[in-house]
N, C-alpha and C positions, 0 to 999 in steps of 0.2 A: 795069072788068073785065066780060066776057059772060060767062066761067067762072067757076065755084066757085071763092074764094081759098082755096088750099089749098099756100101753099108749102112745098116741101121743103129748100132749101136759102138759109139768110135769113143775111143781113150785116147788120150795125147799123153805121153810122158816126157817131160822137156827134164835137163839136170835138174838139181837142187835148185840151184847158185840164183840169185834175186835179176842179175843180166841176160844169164840163159834163160831164164822164165819169161822176160820181155821180147827175147828174140822170137819168143816161140810165136808169137801171138799172129802173123805173117798167115802160118802156117793154120791157125784156128780159124781167122776170117775167111779165108781161102775156102778152107774146106765148110765151114759153114753157110758158103755161098752154092758150094755144087752140092750139099744135100742139105737142102733148110728143116727138112722135116726129121733127119736123123737126131739121134738122143748124140751128145759130144759132150763128155766131160773133160779134165783135165788131172792129173795125179800128180800133187804139188808136195813144198815142205811145207811146214808150218808157218815161215819166215815171208814165205812170196806169197801164203794162199791170200792175205789180204789183199795185195796187188793185181789178183784175178777175180776176187770177188766181185767186181763191177765190169766186170770184160761183157760184153753184151753175148758174145759168139757162142757161150759154154752156158751149158745148164746147170753143170753143177761142177762144184769145186774139189775134188778131195785131201785130206790131209794126207801123207802116206804114213800106210804104219809103220814102226820101228824093224820087226822080224819077217825074212820071208815068209814065212807060214803064215802071218795073218798078211804078208802080201798077197798072197798065193787066193786064200781065204777070200778078201775085196773082189778077183778079176774074178774068181768062180762066180759069185755071188752075184755080180752087176751082169754076169753074161754077156760079155762085150765080142760083136763077130771079128772087130777089129780095132787094134792100135797102132800106134805112130809112136815109135819107142826111139827118142833123141839120144837115149844113153850109148856112148859108147860100154854095154854090159851087156856080158853073156848071160851073167844071173837073171837079169831081170826077162830075158829075151826069152830065156828056160820056163820061166814062170809062167811069161804068157802060152807060151807051147802047150805046159802040163795044164795050165786053168783052160784050155778047150778051147781058145780062139782064134779062128781060123788065118785072116788075114795081119801076120804079124810084118808090121814095115819099118824098115831101121837100117843104119848104118853097118858096112862091110865091117868095119873096124873094130872089133871088140874087146874090151879087157880081158885077159886071161890071167891065171899067177904069175905067168912064165914069161909077162911081157906082152907085146903087140901082133894079133894073128889077120890080115886080111880073111877071115875064113866069117861068112856070114849065117853062123849056125842059130838055127833055132828061130830063124826068121825066113817069110814065105817069098818077100820083095826086100831088096838092099840097093842103098845110093852110095856111091863112092863117098866116104868121108876126107872132105875138102884138106889138102896138104898143108905144111905149116906156111908155106910162099904162097898159099893161091890169091889169087884179084878179088875174087868173092867174095862181097861180105856173108856173114854167118846167116842172118836171117833168109839169104836166099839160096845158099847152101840147102839148109831144112827145106823150102819149099822144093827140091831135088825130092825129095821123099814121094810127093805129089807127081813129078813125071817120071818114077819110078811103077804109080800104079795106071801112067797113062791118062793120066788127068791133068786138063789146062789150067793154067795161073792166070789169075784176073791183075793182083799187085802183089806189090813186097812192104809197103811201108806202115811204122811201130804206130802202133798208138798205147797211149793209156789214158784210165780214166779216175779225176777223183768227186768223193761227194759236195753236195754245199756245206757238210758240216767242214768236212779237210779245209775249204777254201774259207771258213770263218773261223778256225781255227788257226792259220796264218793272219788274217788281218788282224788277228786278237794280237798276236805275238807281234806284229810289225808295228803297230800302234801302240804295246805298251813299251817301245825302245823307242818312239816317238817318228818311228818313221814314216812318211807318207805314203799314200798310194801310188802317187807317181813317182817315187822317187825313183834313179836309178841304181838297179838291183844285182851286183855279181857275186856268185857263189864260187867257194874254194873246198874243194872236196881233194883230198891232199893224203887218206888214208886208202888201206883194200886189207878187206878179209886173207887175200892169198898175199902170202909172204914176200913170193917172187916177183909180185907184181909193183913192192913197195916202195918208193923215192923217201929219201931222208926231208924231213917237214922243213926246215931250214932252206931248203932250196928255192922254195917258195916264200920266202921274205918279201924279197926284191921285188915279184910281177902281184902280192898284196898290195906292198906300196904304192906301186903302179897304178894300181886299178882304185885304192885309199885319193891319189893326186889327182887321178881325171873325174874325181866326183862321185865314185861307187862306192853305196854300200856295201860292204864284203862282209859276205856270212860265209859260213862254213859248217859244212852239215858233216854227219857219219853218225856210228854208233857211240854210248854211252863212254865205251871204253878208248875210244876218239879225243874225250873232252879234255881230258890234260894236255894232249900235246898241242892242241888248241891255245889252251889257256898260255901255253912257254912260251907262244909266240908273243904274245900281246906285247915283252919287255921290248923284241926288238921293234914295235910300231909305235907311229906317232899319234894314232888315231885307232877307235875301238872297232876290235873285231866283234862281229857279232857271234859267238859260241851257240850253233842248235844243233851240236853233236848228242843225240840222244836223246834229243827234247823234242822231237817229231817223228809222227808214224812213217812208214813208206808211202800210205797215198797223201799224208800230208807233203810230203816232202816233193811229191808232185806238181801237189798245187802250188808249194813254194815254187818249182823251175819254170809254173808254167806265166810265171808272174818275172822274173831275170830274163837281163839281155846277155852276159857273159857267165859261162860254164868252165872254171877251171880245175880238172879233175885226173887223178890219175886210172890206168886203164881200168874201169872198175862200173859196176851198174850204172853208176851217177851219168857217164857217156853215152849210155842205151835207153836212161830216163829223160836226159836232156833232148836226145832224137827224136822219141816218142813226140814228146809234146811242145818241140819247132823250138828250144832257145836257139836265140840267131845266130849265136857267135861260142864257139864251144874250141878248149885247148885240150889237148887230150894227149898225158904227160907216160908213152912207150916204155919197158925194160923190155922183155925178149920176147912178145909179143907181137904179132903184124897189125899194123896198126889198118892197113887196108881189109884185112879180114874182121875187125873188133872195133872198127870206129864208126863217129854215129852214123848210122845210115838212114841220110835225110839228104834229099839234094839240097834242099832250100839252107842248110846250116853252113856258114863258115866257117868250116873245122880247118883248124891249124896243128897237125902233129909235130909231135916232140920224143924227138929218140937219137939216137947212137947210128949212125950206119956202121955197122959192122959187120965182116963177112960172119960172123957165125950166128947171126941173128935174124929171122927169129929162131925162136928154141925150144922147149920145154927147159922151164925155170929149176925145176927138182931136178936137171942133171948137169946143172952149168957148175962149174969150179970157179971161174974168177968172178962173175956179176958185173963184169965191165960197163954192159948196157945199164946197170942202174948207178954205179958206182963212179963213174966218168963224166956220166951225164951231170951240165952245169948248172947252179943259176940263174945264169946269165943267158942260155939259148930258152931256159921256161920264158925268160921274163921277156926276152928279143918277141916268142911268138906272140903272148901278152900285148906287149906295144903295136904290132902290128895289124 
């Protein structure tokens, strides 16, 4: 860009998933500090909108329309001069160009109908999308989009915000179960919306038993669809598992995580939620994905990754023929990480 980079109306477009949206927060915070007077909006899914509504660095959170025509209309009406597009989507990049957005910053690896190509079509500035085996945490890679614009970076930590009402709801839920404010709490989140990351729930049973034996009140979190799976584990446990799957909103879950001491989770959004609120100890169970790239980005967290050290890993789960990284992983491996 030949002119000084001084955007006035900025749109940030994260991926649609909860964890990916959380990983966008450092980018948004750096943008706010660099351009304190700029309008900064974020285009999000309906699911993730509540998480970003409490973000102090955003002027507006916009729920993404379903159709491309509606998205194009929205982009035109808001007259953005700059967009940070974190999706590997040639379609979204094209819509931003058609909307007349001059500064279109995104990753050079975009999704085409016939595979992946390293072409930054319809983008004015690009950063190299990290490889599968990168050692760089994903939120730091996102900040590379600022570097591509010649902008300085200040920090890269994660943040999330819950309201007083969210905290009050968690206090009421715990009190209803007779759990004292100072009781040691551990959360198990063994479900994932991505089938390629899912681990057999039964492999978490020895770890739950161990946490309960250590005096922790163990709580399970997830969606309403995860409740039956957790309930089925109860017959294998001597002590009650507090099943909150589907009973707390996203922000209420953030408030809960701010109270716990241990988080045992698959590679999914809770690992980033836990990092953002500073859960002291996190055990992350990984299948095909890279624990260095997708682990909790917080140097103060005691992080224990669990994974199969296979030559084919990490990979794209959708292209795997055997799923050995998930199938061969044992309950003993998970329990060992928890006991450590």
